[in-house]
Each structure stands twice: as structure tokens, then as C-alpha cells.
DRENDREN-741187 format. One line per 3 residues: number of its first residue (from 1); their letters; for each residue x, y, z of N, C-alpha, C. Coordinates in pm, 1 decimal. Layout:
N
NUM) a) X/Y/Z/X/Y/Z/X/Y/Z; ...
//
This chain:
190
1) xxx) 78.0/-122.5/-8.0/-3.2/10.2/-7.1/90.8/125.8/3.5; 49.8/220.5/-68.6/122.9/341.2/-70.7/40.1/457.1/1.1; 105.1/503.5/120.3/45.9/606.8/216.1/102.5/744.3/182.1
4) xxx) 40.4/835.6/226.4/97.5/974.7/221.4/72.3/1042.6/352.5; 146.0/1139.9/390.5/141.5/1216.1/510.2/154.2/1355.9/488.7; 53.0/1442.3/519.2/58.4/1573.5/505.5/45.3/1640.6/642.7
7) xxx) 134.5/1747.8/674.5/121.9/1812.4/784.5/128.2/1971.1/773.3; 41.1/2043.6/837.7/68.1/2196.4/839.5/71.5/2243.0/981.2; 131.1/2352.8/996.1/169.1/2393.0/1146.4/56.8/2479.7/1210.9
10) xxx) -37.0/2529.5/1126.7/-141.0/2624.5/1193.6/-279.4/2587.8/1138.8; -378.5/2628.1/1210.9/-515.7/2599.8/1163.6/-551.1/2672.9/1046.0; -480.2/2805.1/1020.7/-507.7/2881.7/912.4/-457.2/2817.3/774.8
13) xxx) -350.5/2738.0/781.7/-298.5/2664.2/661.7/-385.6/2544.6/628.3; -379.2/2512.7/495.1/-454.2/2398.6/446.7/-366.4/2300.8/394.3; -396.2/2182.1/375.8/-325.5/2069.7/340.6/-335.9/2049.6/179.0
16) xxx) -407.2/2132.5/103.9/-451.3/2102.7/-32.5/-328.6/2088.0/-115.0; -230.7/2167.6/-116.4/-106.6/2145.5/-203.1/-29.3/2025.4/-180.4; -16.8/1994.6/-38.7/52.7/1870.8/-7.4/-32.3/1749.2/-63.8
19) xxx) -161.6/1767.0/-37.8/-239.5/1641.2/-83.0/-239.3/1618.6/-227.8; -243.3/1708.3/-306.1/-231.2/1717.6/-453.8/-104.1/1655.1/-493.5; 5.7/1694.6/-442.2/135.8/1649.0/-466.5/147.7/1499.4/-426.9
22) xxx) 79.6/1457.8/-304.0/89.1/1315.5/-266.1/1.2/1224.0/-356.2; -114.2/1270.2/-398.5/-190.7/1202.4/-497.6/-123.7/1173.3/-628.2; -53.6/1294.8/-671.1/5.1/1290.2/-806.6/126.8/1174.4/-797.0
25) xxx) 192.8/1178.1/-668.1/307.1/1074.9/-651.1/253.7/931.1/-628.7; 120.6/916.5/-615.1/67.8/770.6/-607.0/17.7/727.9/-486.0; 3.3/818.9/-378.1/-53.3/784.0/-254.4/-188.8/752.5/-253.0
28) xxx) -236.6/629.3/-209.3/-372.7/590.4/-215.0/-455.8/634.8/-71.9; -389.0/638.0/36.3/-455.0/681.1/146.2/-356.8/793.2/219.7; -416.9/898.4/258.5/-350.5/1008.8/307.0/-388.3/1040.3/449.0
31) xxx) -288.6/1054.0/542.3/-316.6/1095.0/675.2/-266.0/1248.5/687.9; -342.8/1322.4/767.5/-292.9/1470.3/780.3/-311.5/1512.3/923.9; -210.2/1592.5/956.0/-221.1/1665.8/1098.1/-214.4/1815.1/1074.6
34) xxx) -261.7/1891.8/1169.7/-250.0/2026.7/1187.4/-179.5/2069.8/1317.3; -44.0/2038.1/1332.5/20.9/2055.2/1440.5/156.2/2117.7/1413.8; 208.6/2203.2/1494.2/341.5/2259.0/1472.4/459.9/2154.6/1466.7
37) xxx) 540.5/2162.5/1386.8/665.6/2056.8/1386.4/743.0/2047.5/1510.5; 725.9/2145.1/1600.3/791.1/2138.3/1732.1/727.4/2038.2/1822.6; 601.6/2006.2/1797.9/541.3/1930.0/1904.6/538.3/1780.9/1866.0
40) xxx) 546.7/1690.0/1963.8/545.7/1548.7/1934.7/400.5/1484.9/1916.7; 298.7/1584.5/1948.4/163.1/1532.0/1942.9/111.0/1542.9/1787.3; 121.2/1420.1/1730.4/69.2/1414.5/1595.8/-9.7/1290.1/1587.5
43) xxx) -131.3/1299.9/1621.7/-222.3/1173.4/1630.0/-242.5/1105.4/1495.1; -257.9/1167.8/1383.8/-267.8/1114.9/1265.5/-152.6/1038.2/1218.2; -38.7/1099.5/1236.7/93.3/1037.6/1198.2/105.5/920.2/1292.3
46) xxx) 80.8/913.9/1420.3/78.4/806.2/1499.2/3.8/686.6/1460.2; -121.1/718.5/1411.3/-220.3/636.3/1349.1/-151.8/560.5/1231.6; -99.4/641.4/1149.9/-32.9/597.8/1024.8/79.2/503.5/1055.9
49) xxx) 158.5/532.3/1139.2/269.6/440.7/1173.7/220.7/291.2/1216.8; 103.1/278.8/1269.4/36.9/163.4/1312.0/-9.0/85.1/1198.5; -44.2/159.3/1084.3/-89.1/91.3/964.6/8.7/43.8/869.6
52) xxx) 133.6/95.9/871.2/236.0/59.2/776.6/293.2/-82.2/808.6; 295.8/-150.5/697.5/341.2/-287.0/702.6/462.5/-310.2/608.1; 539.2/-408.8/623.1/648.1/-448.7/537.6/609.8/-439.7/386.1
55) xxx) 698.2/-363.2/317.4/684.1/-332.0/172.5/590.8/-229.4/138.8; 522.2/-150.0/238.8/450.4/-42.4/204.0/539.5/82.2/189.5; 480.1/183.0/117.1/549.8/305.6/95.7/492.1/418.6/167.9
58) xxx) 563.6/501.8/224.9/537.0/626.3/278.0/589.6/743.3/193.2; 481.7/849.4/156.1/529.6/950.6/88.5/504.7/1079.1/164.7; 595.7/1172.4/169.0/574.6/1301.8/221.6/641.8/1399.3/115.8
61) xxx) 588.5/1524.8/126.5/648.3/1618.1/32.8/788.6/1673.4/62.4; 812.5/1696.9/203.5/946.4/1742.4/241.3/967.6/1675.9/385.8; 1100.4/1679.0/403.1/1143.9/1617.9/521.9/1076.7/1676.4/636.8
64) xxx) 1072.1/1812.0/637.9/1019.1/1876.1/757.1/873.4/1855.7/784.4; 801.6/1798.5/683.9/663.3/1754.2/719.2/656.8/1622.3/804.7; 768.8/1548.9/784.4/779.4/1417.3/846.0/822.8/1430.5/993.2
67) xxx) 932.6/1500.7/1014.2/998.7/1513.8/1147.4/1023.0/1654.9/1200.6; 1039.4/1660.4/1337.9/1050.3/1781.2/1402.7/1190.7/1836.8/1384.4; 1296.7/1747.5/1381.6/1439.6/1791.6/1373.7/1502.8/1665.2/1310.0
70) xxx) 1636.9/1697.3/1296.6/1728.0/1594.9/1215.5/1719.8/1455.7/1304.5; 1727.5/1469.9/1434.3/1739.3/1339.3/1511.3/1606.1/1267.1/1502.9; 1504.7/1333.1/1492.7/1372.6/1272.7/1497.1/1350.9/1220.6/1354.0
73) xxx) 1412.3/1273.7/1250.2/1404.5/1216.3/1102.5/1486.8/1095.6/1111.6; 1597.1/1094.7/1175.3/1684.1/975.4/1163.6/1621.2/857.8/1242.6; 1548.3/893.2/1343.5/1478.7/778.5/1423.3/1366.5/731.8/1338.0
76) xxx) 1287.4/819.3/1279.6/1171.2/764.0/1195.4/1225.5/690.3/1078.8; 1330.9/739.1/1019.0/1386.2/665.0/895.6/1431.3/538.0/931.3; 1516.6/511.7/1043.3/1562.4/390.6/1089.5/1458.3/287.7/1125.9
79) xxx) 1348.8/347.2/1185.0/1234.2/251.8/1222.9/1173.7/209.8/1110.5; 1141.8/299.4/1003.7/1075.8/236.2/865.1/1161.0/161.5/801.8; 1301.7/183.1/783.2/1379.4/95.1/733.3/1396.4/-56.3/797.8
82) xxx) 1400.0/-58.5/922.5/1395.1/-170.4/996.3/1274.6/-256.2/973.1; 1157.3/-198.2/939.1/1022.1/-260.3/911.7/1005.1/-287.1/756.4; 1112.8/-260.0/676.8/1117.8/-265.2/528.4/1019.5/-185.3/464.3
85) xxx) 1000.2/-65.6/517.2/904.8/38.4/465.8/992.9/140.1/399.4; 942.1/158.5/266.4/996.5/260.9/186.4/944.3/404.2/214.6; 1039.6/488.7/220.5/1001.8/633.8/252.2/1045.7/715.4/120.0
88) xxx) 948.1/780.2/55.8/968.8/873.0/-45.0/955.5/1015.8/8.2; 1046.0/1103.7/-2.5/1046.3/1245.6/17.3/1054.8/1291.1/-119.7; 941.4/1369.5/-160.2/935.9/1409.2/-288.1/1050.6/1515.9/-329.0
91) xxx) 1085.9/1589.2/-241.0/1204.5/1676.4/-284.1/1332.9/1626.5/-250.9; 1357.6/1506.8/-216.6/1486.8/1439.5/-166.1/1500.7/1317.8/-252.7; 1406.1/1225.9/-250.8/1420.9/1097.2/-315.2/1374.9/990.0/-232.7
94) xxx) 1411.0/870.1/-276.2/1369.0/742.4/-189.3/1469.8/699.7/-92.6; 1421.7/679.2/27.0/1508.7/633.8/136.6/1467.1/488.5/163.4; 1542.6/386.5/124.9/1513.6/248.3/155.3/1639.2/179.6/193.6
97) xxx) 1652.4/39.2/165.7/1758.1/-30.8/189.9/1862.6/-30.0/73.7; 1835.0/37.9/-30.3/1919.0/42.1/-145.8/2034.0/130.5/-115.0; 2146.1/116.4/-196.1/2267.4/198.6/-177.6/2227.2/346.4/-180.1
100) xxx) 2145.7/382.9/-253.5/2117.2/529.1/-261.6/2027.8/572.5/-133.3; 1953.8/490.0/-88.5/1864.6/504.5/24.6/1963.8/525.3/157.3; 2051.8/414.6/157.2/2150.5/417.9/273.7/2239.1/543.3/273.1
103) xxx) 2282.2/591.1/146.6/2359.0/708.2/129.0/2287.9/838.5/187.1; 2164.1/832.9/147.1/2076.4/956.7/198.8/2074.4/945.7/363.7; 2036.5/826.3/418.6/2039.4/815.0/560.9/2175.8/832.4/616.9
106) xxx) 2283.3/794.2/557.5/2419.7/823.4/613.2/2459.0/991.9/623.4; 2407.3/1049.3/510.3/2433.7/1194.8/506.7/2350.8/1259.5/615.4; 2223.0/1222.0/634.2/2133.9/1275.8/742.7/2198.1/1252.1/885.5
109) xxx) 2264.7/1116.7/899.5/2318.1/1091.8/1028.2/2445.2/1175.0/1044.8; 2512.7/1208.6/940.4/2635.8/1280.1/968.3/2598.2/1420.8/994.1; 2499.6/1478.2/939.5/2435.4/1612.2/975.1/2386.4/1620.0/1116.3
112) xxx) 2318.0/1509.2/1161.5/2273.4/1508.8/1299.6/2375.7/1514.7/1389.9; 2484.5/1423.7/1374.5/2597.1/1428.4/1455.0/2670.3/1567.3/1461.4; 2686.1/1636.6/1342.0/2739.8/1757.1/1330.7/2654.2/1869.7/1419.3
115) xxx) 2522.4/1855.9/1395.3/2440.2/1942.9/1466.5/2453.1/1928.7/1614.7; 2459.5/1795.0/1662.9/2479.4/1776.7/1812.7/2616.3/1839.8/1853.5; 2727.9/1806.0/1779.8/2863.2/1847.7/1809.1/2849.8/2015.8/1820.5
118) xxx) 2784.8/2077.7/1725.8/2785.9/2227.3/1729.3/2718.6/2262.3/1855.4; 2606.0/2210.2/1894.6/2536.9/2247.7/2010.9/2623.7/2234.3/2128.7; 2690.5/2108.2/2154.7/2782.4/2095.7/2270.1/2886.9/2193.3/2257.1
121) xxx) 2953.0/2215.6/2144.4/3063.4/2327.2/2138.3/3005.7/2465.6/2196.1; 2889.3/2509.1/2125.9/2831.5/2641.3/2165.7/2803.6/2639.9/2318.1; 2750.9/2540.1/2374.6/2717.1/2531.8/2507.4/2858.0/2553.0/2594.9
124) xxx) 2944.1/2466.3/2558.4/3070.8/2484.4/2630.8/3141.6/2628.0/2632.2; 3119.0/2672.3/2507.8/3181.9/2809.3/2493.9/3107.1/2914.2/2576.5; 2973.6/2906.1/2574.0/2891.0/2982.4/2664.2/2912.9/2962.8/2811.6
127) xxx) 2942.6/2851.2/2857.5/2965.9/2816.8/3003.0/3110.2/2886.8/3030.2; 3204.4/2864.5/2934.1/3339.7/2929.1/2958.3/3334.8/3070.1/2975.6; 3261.5/3139.3/2898.1/3252.5/3288.9/2899.8/3174.8/3326.3/3025.5
130) xxx) 3063.2/3250.9/3056.3/2981.6/3301.1/3186.3/3095.4/3271.4/3299.3; 3160.9/3162.0/3313.8/3262.3/3150.2/3427.3/3352.3/3250.5/3429.5; 3399.7/3299.1/3319.2/3516.0/3409.7/3313.0/3453.7/3550.9/3348.6
133) xxx) 3337.1/3574.3/3302.6/3260.6/3711.6/3311.1/3158.9/3733.5/3409.5; 3107.8/3635.3/3455.3/2984.1/3649.4/3553.8/3031.3/3594.8/3683.9; 3060.1/3686.4/3782.2/3085.7/3632.7/3933.0/2973.7/3553.1/3985.4
136) xxx) 2852.1/3555.2/3936.0/2737.9/3490.4/4005.0/2693.1/3363.9/3928.2; 2792.6/3326.3/3823.5/2777.8/3208.4/3748.0/2766.0/3088.3/3833.5; 2663.1/2994.6/3796.7/2642.4/2879.9/3876.5/2615.9/2771.8/3764.1
139) xxx) 2687.8/2665.3/3752.0/2662.2/2570.0/3660.0/2543.9/2477.4/3712.9; 2455.7/2429.0/3631.9/2355.3/2343.8/3652.5/2227.7/2419.9/3662.6; 2140.6/2363.0/3735.2/1998.7/2418.3/3760.0/2025.6/2574.6/3824.9
142) xxx) 1929.1/2659.9/3785.2/1925.7/2797.9/3843.6/1905.3/2778.4/3991.6; 1962.7/2848.5/4076.2/1948.5/2848.2/4218.2/1814.1/2891.8/4260.1; 1754.5/2817.0/4351.9/1615.3/2855.6/4395.0/1618.3/2974.5/4480.8
145) xxx) 1727.6/2979.4/4569.1/1723.2/3082.0/4682.4/1830.3/3181.7/4653.3; 1809.2/3308.7/4674.0/1913.6/3401.3/4651.6/2036.6/3404.6/4746.3; 2125.0/3471.4/4714.6/2236.2/3477.0/4827.0/2196.6/3537.2/4942.3
148) xxx) 2091.6/3644.3/4937.4/2050.8/3711.9/5054.8/1984.2/3612.0/5149.9; 1896.1/3533.2/5078.2/1824.2/3435.3/5161.8/1918.1/3342.4/5236.5; 2022.4/3293.6/5167.6/2119.9/3205.5/5233.2/2195.6/3275.0/5338.3
151) xxx) 2246.4/3410.6/5313.8/2300.6/3490.4/5404.6/2223.6/3500.7/5540.4; 2085.2/3514.7/5532.7/2000.8/3521.8/5630.5/1997.4/3399.0/5719.5; 1993.8/3287.8/5641.3/1987.7/3156.6/5702.1/2126.6/3127.2/5774.4
154) xxx) 2229.9/3166.2/5715.1/2363.7/3153.2/5771.5/2374.5/3238.6/5912.1; 2326.3/3363.8/5911.0/2319.2/3453.3/6025.4/2243.0/3383.1/6128.4; 2130.2/3314.5/6098.0/2046.0/3251.4/6196.6/2125.5/3127.4/6270.8
157) xxx) 2196.7/3057.3/6182.1/2276.8/2947.7/6211.0/2393.7/2981.7/6312.5; 2467.8/3090.0/6267.1/2591.9/3129.3/6335.6/2573.4/3223.4/6461.4; 2485.3/3314.3/6441.5/2461.6/3420.1/6551.2/2363.5/3378.0/6654.7
160) xxx) 2245.9/3314.6/6599.4/2147.3/3274.4/6679.6/2150.2/3122.0/6720.8; 2258.0/3055.0/6664.2/2270.9/2918.3/6699.7/2154.8/2814.4/6668.2; 2085.8/2848.0/6565.9/1970.4/2772.3/6525.4/2029.6/2653.2/6444.7
163) xxx) 1955.2/2547.4/6463.6/1988.7/2417.5/6409.5/1936.1/2413.5/6261.8; 1986.5/2344.1/6179.4/1942.2/2327.7/6035.6/1796.4/2283.4/6040.2; 1748.5/2210.2/6103.8/1598.2/2170.4/6134.7/1516.5/2293.8/6155.6
166) xxx) 1562.4/2376.7/6253.6/1478.9/2491.4/6290.8/1490.1/2591.4/6178.0; 1590.1/2609.8/6111.6/1615.1/2717.4/6003.0/1511.4/2666.4/5891.7; 1523.1/2540.0/5850.7/1438.8/2485.6/5758.6/1290.0/2511.8/5780.5
169) xxx) 1253.3/2484.5/5905.8/1112.6/2512.1/5950.9/1070.2/2660.9/5919.5; 1175.6/2731.5/5971.8/1143.0/2885.4/5984.7/1140.6/2952.6/5854.8; 1222.6/2931.7/5751.7/1225.8/2996.5/5628.7/1209.2/2909.0/5509.2
172) xxx) 1196.3/2782.1/5528.3/1136.5/2681.1/5424.5/1249.1/2651.5/5312.3; 1371.2/2655.1/5372.2/1492.7/2606.7/5270.6/1514.1/2467.9/5326.1; 1533.5/2367.5/5247.7/1548.6/2231.6/5282.5/1687.5/2213.5/5346.1
175) xxx) 1699.1/2127.7/5434.3/1829.3/2107.5/5517.9/1941.1/2067.0/5414.4; 1902.2/1990.2/5303.9/2016.2/1959.7/5209.8/2062.4/2079.9/5154.4; 1978.6/2180.4/5108.5/2021.1/2310.2/5053.3/2120.5/2374.3/5153.0
178) xxx) 2069.8/2381.4/5275.0/2140.9/2446.5/5375.6/2279.1/2396.9/5393.3; 2288.4/2252.1/5407.2/2426.3/2202.6/5421.9/2509.7/2224.6/5302.8; 2451.1/2224.9/5165.1/2522.2/2260.2/5049.3/2574.2/2405.7/5048.2
181) xxx) 2472.3/2486.8/5063.8/2527.6/2623.4/5057.5/2594.2/2678.4/5174.3; 2590.5/2617.1/5275.1/2669.5/2670.6/5395.6/2807.7/2617.8/5373.2; 2834.6/2496.6/5321.4/2968.4/2432.5/5284.2/3034.1/2538.5/5192.6
184) xxx) 2962.6/2586.9/5080.2/3022.6/2686.5/4996.9/3056.7/2808.6/5062.4; 2971.9/2855.4/5168.4/3019.0/2982.3/5231.9/3150.6/2942.8/5325.8; 3152.4/2827.2/5384.3/3288.8/2784.1/5453.4/3405.5/2785.5/5360.8
187) xxx) 3375.7/2718.1/5234.6/3484.1/2694.7/5142.2/3540.1/2842.4/5090.7; 3447.1/2931.8/5070.6/3491.9/3056.2/5024.0/3557.8/3140.3/5127.7; 3544.6/3112.6/5253.5/3609.2/3186.4/5349.8/3749.5/3135.8/5378.7
190) x) 3796.6/3030.2/5315.8/3933.7/2953.4/5351.9/4034.7/3043.8/5278.6
//
């Protein structure tokens, strides 16, 4: 069976051009969604995936109609290839277990790896810059409590001799956070 899949991003858009292209390319049954490409919520696409069987063909007009990003495309293509389902992307070609199909998949995989490497490199550069230029830089999750709140808790502990439990009850900061942040204060004073 030859299936088609059309997706538009907004309710104002319509599928008519994609559907015409899919029919012209030989699609016998067409599934369509109206969801942005950044969401994983594509109920018709999910339904389509359950219908596909070995030897079937799935046609889409463009790669961005099929997947949210490069990694998503690779995962979908791999799953389709594993099930011996042929994928035709009208503006790219056929992706199957043929030499050409494997070449297209390999090129996608290379770009996905390149994209991941660029993201990691940019993230590391940003962290290095922040560490060098931002005295309040803290790696990891943003801190829930300000330095003023921690200083107040520290004052309660040191000057008023309050226990971690009492401070936690009084101002709502967990004991684990108090231990960690007080350790930082002690380390900074050495």
C-alpha cells in the first residue's frame, strides 16, 4: 500500500497543495495533521505508523513535514527501514535499503552528529564565557534561593545558634540545601 502524510503547522493553513502532490506521486491513503513541527503530538501520524506494514511506501512532500528535527527524522527513517517500509520524500528521493537510500540516511546521520557537536561546542563556549565574566555564574539548575536568603539563614545558624532543622522550618529552605550552601560559604572563607 502507498500512504501519504501531510502536515501543516497552523489552523489557518490547509493541506491542499501537499495532498495534490501526494496523490500525483501515487498515495492511495493520506493522513494529515495540523500541528506545529516542534510538538510530538501528531495523532494522525501515530495512527499512520500503526498501519504501515513491510513493503508499504510512505510519501511526504518534504522532510520537515515528517519530522521535528534531524534526530527525529533519523529515528523515523531507521524505524521505517527496520520494518522494510520505503520512504519517499518528494523533494529528496527514496530512502530505503538500497545503496542510494542508505547514502541519504548516512548523510542525514552525519548532519545530525554535526548538529549535536555544534550544540555541545556552543554550550561549552557559553559556559566558559559565563565562568570568566559572571561572578554569580552557577553551573547546573538555576538556584532557587538568592544569596541574601542564604546569608540570612547563615546568620540564624551562626549568630542565633539555630539548628538546620529549625532554620528549615522557619524559612522553608531544605536542610540539604542549607548543608550545601553553608559548605560553599565555609569554602569561600578559607
